[in-house]
C-alpha positions, 0 to 999 in steps of 0.5 A, spaced: 702 828 527 702 829 534 696 828 539 694 835 539 694 835 531 690 829 531 684 832 535 684 838 532 683 835 525 677 830 528 674 837 531 674 840 524 671 834 521 666 833 526 664 841 525 664 840 518 659 834 518 655 838 523 654 843 518 652 839 513 647 835 517 644 841 519 643 843 512 640 837 510 635 837 515 633 844 513 632 842 506 628 835 508 623 838 513 616 840 510 614 848 510 608 849 514 602 852 511 596 857 514 591 852 513 593 847 519 592 852 524 589 849 531 584 852 535 583 847 541 577 846 545 576 848 552 575 842 557 572 843 564 577 840 569 571 834 570 571 833 563 579 833 563 579 828 568 574 823 565 577 823 558 584 822 561 582 816 565 578 813 559 585 814 555 589 810 560 584 805 560 583 804 553 587 799 549 588 802 542 594 805 541 598 808 535 606 807 535 611 812 533 618 809 531 624 812 528 621 815 522 617 820 527 611 823 524 609 822 517 602 821 513 601 814 515 601 816 523 596 821 522 591 817 518 592 811 523 590 816 528 583 818 525 581 811 523 582 810 531 578 816 532 572 813 528 570 809 534 574 811 540 574 818 543 581 817 546 587 815 544 594 813 546 600 815 542 606 811 544 613 814 542 619 810 542 627 812 541 626 819 543 627 824 549 622 827 553 623 834 550 622 831 543 616 827 545 613 834 547 615 837 541 611 831 537 605 832 542 604 839 539 605 837 532 600 832 532 595 836 536 596 841 530 596 836 524 590 832 527 586 838 531 586 833 537 587 835 544 593 833 548 591 830 555 597 828 558 604 825 557 604 818 561 611 815 563 615 820 558 613 816 552 606 815 552 601 821 549 594 821 551 590 825 546 582 826 545 579 827 539 574 833 541 567 834 542 564 836 535 569 831 532 567 829 525 571 825 520 575 829 515 576 828 508 582 824 506 586 831 504 586 832 512 587 825 514 593 824 510 596 832 509 601 833 504 605 838 508 607 831 512 613 827 510 612 821 506 615 814 509 622 814 505 623 822 507 621 821 514 626 815 514 632 820 511 630 825 516 631 820 522 638 818 519 640 825 519 637 827 526 641 821 529 647 823 525 647 830 528 645 828 535 651 823 535 656 829 532 653 834 537 655 829 543 662 827 540 664 835 539 664 836 546 668 830 548 674 832 543 674 839 546 675 836 553 681 832 550 684 838 547 683 842 553 687 836 557 692 836 552 694 843 552 694 843 560 699 837 560 703 841 555 703 847 559 705 843 566 711 840 562 713 847 560 713 849 567 716 843 569 722 844 564 723 851 566 723 849 574 728 844 572 733 849 568 732 854 574 734 848 579 740 846 575 743 853 574 742 854 582 746 847 583 751 850 578 752 856 582 752 853 589 758 848 586 762 854 584 761 858 590 763 851 594 769 850 590 771 858 591 770 857 599 774 850 598 780 854 595 780 859 601 781 853 606 789 851 606 788 846 611 784 841 607 789 842 601 795 840 605 791 834 608 790 832 601 797 833 598 799 828 604 794 823 602 797 824 595 804 823 597 802 817 601 799 814 595 805 815 591 810 812 595 806 806 596 805 805 588 813 806 588 814 801 593 809 796 589 813 797 583 819 796 586 817 789 589 814 787 582 820 789 578 824 785 584 820 779 582 820 779 575 828 779 575 828 773 580 824 770 575 828 771 569 834 769 573 831 762 575 829 761 568 836 763 565 839 758 571 834 752 569 835 753 561 838 746 559 843 745 553 838 741 550 834 746 548 840 750 544 842 744 541 835 743 538 835 750 535 842 749 532 840 743 529 833 746 526 837 752 523 842 747 520 839 744 513 841 737 511 844 736 504 846 730 500 853 734 499 855 732 506 856 725 505 862 727 501 865 730 508 866 724 513 871 725 518 876 719 517 880 717 523 883 710 521 890 707 520 893 708 513 886 709 510 884 714 505 880 720 507 876 720 501 870 716 501 870 714 494 877 712 494 875 707 500 870 704 496 875 703 490 880 700 494 875 695 497 872 693 489 880 693 487 881 688 493 875 684 491 877 683 484 884 681 486 881 676 491 877 673 485 883 673 481 887 669 486 882 665 489 877 663 484 874 657 487 873 661 494 867 664 496 865 672 495 865 676 501 858 678 502 857 686 503 852 688 509 846 692 508 849 698 510 855 698 505 850 697 499 846 703 501 853 707 501 854 704 494 847 706 492 848 713 494 855 714 491 852 712 484 847 717 485 852 722 486 856 721 480 850 721 476 848 728 478 855 731 477 855 728 470 
């Protein structure tokens, strides 16, 4: 939900609540009867001044709280008027207009006279010249609300007052949002128009630049110069690369080539059979050579039995073992 939709939802809800509270108030308020008509007595200015001064000095008062007027308030006023001619009615948590309405209602229900409203919350009332204590039906009239219903009425009244203060605030917020939306739409249209005008100006400037050959010639010369410089740079780069390759070819050693060839050629046991022999009258085959050595040793044993045997070196023993392994593998 957008902000505008939220405010509209709250506004509809508040208006429904206002209607509901107003209906509840109309239902709970008592109906007026013809028996409660009020005919106030006429006081002279001197009497009015005297009773008003007496009422300001007196200390007896009746409080009216959030419940407003109900049966107990009127009964309490008549009980005070038994001994005192004037009375203060202190009204709390009400505005000046509501205090005036309460004063008129008290005068109608009790039959007294309103002398003045002091400090916007104190009603000074006079009981009348020919006052006599009325019966209980008048002292606590049925047309007024009971204590519980008066409390319910005060709740409805406070809720209605709060809702009626809240609705104008929501309406103001809604108007502000709508005004902001209009401003944003206008700004967008202005931005689009400025963009279109800028595009038109750029197109016109491009057309004018095409009509100016001198500027284009200068641009071509600059581009040609840039191309020549780039070609020279490429030539110098290629020259340096060729020099580096030549140096690498010159300083390339034979040891690297030899190591590569050795790494490529595998070493097998069969290579032991092909030893190049460059001796004086000795056989080229390695096995025959070994056989001759063994035959010579046998002959020497037979001829010289007492003589010591020739001791073979470690290298010869290794060769003999290798030859025996080769024979086994061939078999």
